[in-house]
C-alpha positions in Angstrom: 0.0 0.0 0.0 3.0 2.3 0.0 2.6 3.1 3.7 5.7 4.3 5.5 4.8 2.5 8.7 2.7 -0.5 9.3 0.7 1.4 12.0 -0.7 3.6 9.3 -2.6 0.7 7.7 -6.0 0.5 9.4 -7.5 -3.0 9.6 -11.1 -1.7 9.9 -11.0 0.5 6.8 -11.4 -0.5 3.2 -8.1 -1.4 1.6 -9.2 0.5 -1.6 -9.5 3.7 0.4 -6.0 3.1 1.7 -4.5 2.9 -1.8 -5.0 -0.7 -3.0 -5.3 -0.8 -6.8 -6.4 -3.7 -9.1 -2.8 -5.0 -9.4 -2.3 -5.2 -5.6 -5.8 -6.8 -5.3 -4.8 -9.5 -7.8 -1.6 -10.1 -5.9 -3.6 -10.5 -2.6 -6.1 -12.8 -4.3 -3.3 -15.1 -5.5 -1.4 -15.0 -2.3 -4.5 -15.7 -0.1 -5.5 -18.6 -2.4 -2.0 -20.1 -2.3 -1.7 -19.8 1.5 -5.2 -20.7 2.6 -7.0 -22.2 -0.5 -9.7 -19.6 0.2 -10.4 -17.4 -2.9 -12.2 -14.2 -2.2 -13.5 -12.7 -5.4 -11.6 -9.7 -6.8 -14.8 -7.7 -7.1 -15.2 -8.0 -3.3 -11.7 -7.0 -2.6 -12.1 -3.9 -4.8 -15.5 -3.0 -3.5 -14.5 -2.2 0.0 -13.3 -5.2 2.0 -11.0 -4.3 5.0 -8.2 -6.4 6.4 -10.6 -7.3 9.3 -13.3 -8.5 7.0 -10.9 -10.5 4.9 -9.4 -12.2 8.0 -12.8 -13.0 9.4 -14.0 -14.6 6.1 -10.9 -16.7 5.9 -11.0 -17.6 9.6 -14.6 -18.8 9.4 -14.0 -20.7 6.2 -11.0 -22.5 7.7 -13.0 -23.3 10.8 -15.7 -24.8 8.6 -13.1 -27.0 6.8 -11.5 -28.0 10.0 -14.8 -29.2 11.5 -16.1 -31.0 8.5 -13.2 -33.4 8.1 -15.3 -36.1 6.4 -16.3 -33.9 3.6 -15.0 -35.0 0.2 -15.9 -31.8 -1.6 -13.0 -29.4 -1.9 -14.2 -25.8 -2.4 -11.8 -23.5 -4.1 -14.1 -20.5 -4.2 -16.4 -19.2 -1.6 -19.6 -17.3 -2.2 -19.4 -14.0 -0.2 -21.9 -12.0 -2.3 -24.3 -11.7 0.7 -21.6 -11.1 3.3 -21.6 -7.5 4.6 -18.8 -6.2 6.8 -21.0 -5.3 9.7 -22.7 -8.7 9.7 -19.5 -10.8 10.1 -18.9 -12.3 13.5 -15.8 -14.2 14.6 -16.4 -17.7 16.0 -14.9 -17.8 19.5 -15.7 -21.4 20.0 -12.9 -22.8 17.9 -9.2 -22.9 18.7 -8.1 -23.5 15.1 -5.8 -20.7 13.9 -3.7 -22.2 11.2 -0.6 -21.8 13.4 -1.5 -24.1 16.2 2.0 -25.6 16.4 3.8 -22.3 16.8 4.4 -20.2 19.8 6.3 -16.9 20.1 9.2 -17.3 22.6 10.5 -13.7 22.3 9.0 -10.6 20.6 11.2 -7.5 20.5 9.8 -4.0 20.2 11.4 -3.1 16.9 9.8 -4.2 13.6 13.0 -5.0 11.7 14.3 -7.7 14.0 15.8 -10.9 12.7 13.3 -13.8 12.8 14.2 -17.3 13.9 12.0 -20.4 13.7 13.1 -23.1 16.1 12.1 -26.7 15.2 11.3 -28.7 18.3 9.7 -31.9 19.4 8.9 -30.3 22.8 5.4 -29.0 23.5 5.4 -25.3 22.6 3.8 -24.4 26.0 7.0 -25.4 27.8 8.5 -21.9 27.2 11.1 -22.0 30.0 12.9 -25.0 28.5 12.5 -23.8 25.0 14.0 -20.4 25.9 16.9 -22.2 27.5 17.4 -24.5 24.6 17.0 -22.0 21.7 16.8 -18.3 22.6 19.8 -18.2 24.9 21.9 -20.2 22.5 20.9 -18.1 19.5 22.3 -15.0 21.3 25.4 -16.9 22.4 26.2 -18.7 19.1 25.4 -15.7 16.9 26.9 -13.1 19.1 23.6 -11.3 18.9 23.5 -7.8 20.3 20.1 -6.6 19.1 16.9 -8.3 20.0 15.6 -11.0 17.8 12.1 -12.5 17.2 12.0 -16.2 18.1 9.3 -18.7 17.4 9.1 -22.4 18.4 7.4 -24.7 15.9 6.5 -28.2 17.1 7.0 -31.3 15.0 3.8 -33.4 14.7 4.3 -37.1 15.5 6.4 -38.7 12.8 6.1 -42.5 12.2 7.6 -42.9 8.7 9.6 -41.3 5.9 6.4 -40.3 4.2 5.0 -38.6 7.2 8.3 -36.7 7.6 7.5 -35.0 4.3 4.0 -34.3 5.3 5.0 -32.9 8.7 7.6 -30.6 7.1 5.0 -29.4 4.6 2.5 -28.5 7.3 5.2 -26.7 9.3 6.3 -24.7 6.3 2.7 -23.6 5.7 2.3 -22.5 9.3 5.7 -20.7 9.3 4.8 -18.8 6.1 1.6 -17.6 7.7 3.8 -15.9 10.3 6.4 -14.8 7.7 5.1 -14.9 4.1 8.4 -14.2 2.4 12.1 -15.1 3.0 14.8 -14.9 4.0 14.1 -17.7 6.5 16.3 -18.7 9.5 15.6 -22.2 10.9 17.1 -23.4 14.1 17.4 -27.1 15.2 19.3 -29.3 17.6 22.2 -31.2 15.9 21.8 -35.0 15.3 18.2 -35.0 16.4 14.8 -35.4 14.7 14.6 -31.7 14.6 17.6 -31.5 12.2 16.0 -34.1 9.8 12.8 -32.1 9.7 14.6 -28.8 9.3 16.5 -30.1 6.3 13.2 -31.4 4.8 11.6 -28.0 5.3 14.5 -26.4 3.5 14.2 -28.9 0.6 10.5 -28.1 0.2 11.1 -24.4 0.3 13.7 -24.6 -2.4 12.1 -27.2 -4.6 8.4 -26.3 -4.5 8.4 -22.6 -3.6 11.7 -21.6 -5.2 12.9 -19.9 -2.0 16.7 -20.1 -1.8 17.5 -17.5 0.9 17.4 -19.9 3.8 19.8 -20.4 6.7 20.0 -23.3 9.1 21.5 -22.8 12.6 22.4 -26.1 14.3 22.7 -26.1 18.1 24.5 -28.7 20.2 22.3 -30.8 22.5 22.2 -29.2 25.9 22.7 -32.7 27.5 26.0 -33.0 25.7 27.5 -29.7 26.9 
């Protein structure tokens, strides 16, 4: 939108009124479709949808897909002709967010901080251990002076080589909902399942998404120090 600061973009105002043209709307249409498989018609984007409205439509659609797991019909387009901005309500009964395996371990105040995604088998709610395992070592190993943004992303249960690929794919999708574009910085414990998954995530980012600006930081197991 050409805004000098992210705070100048209002989530409850029409994007068109904030400078979105047809080319930007097309880019948003394609990106949302790729990331969420929810396609909001261009005419709706250009006729006054706000960020809040777009997010609510996608949120509700993803909740619907998540709850109807037995459905065999895959919808690529959703009919939002009758949806009006003041009639949309968020569903507060669902915990599905699309990033359910990710937790923020450290969030600095500045916007331009380096971002690290730490691959872990531990439950993301165990923030004390995760901070000791990842955040402290990132600062130490990288000689970081400025604050960094650190996320932990949990590996789903892996039982076979095939599921390793599937788990990595799901983790990449969740990571890109936090950070849509590279460069990416992954962190994993050396010689552990985390390293295997991290390498598979990098392979998929490079082979399927043509993203090559990726860095992997390997940490030593704290039990071996």
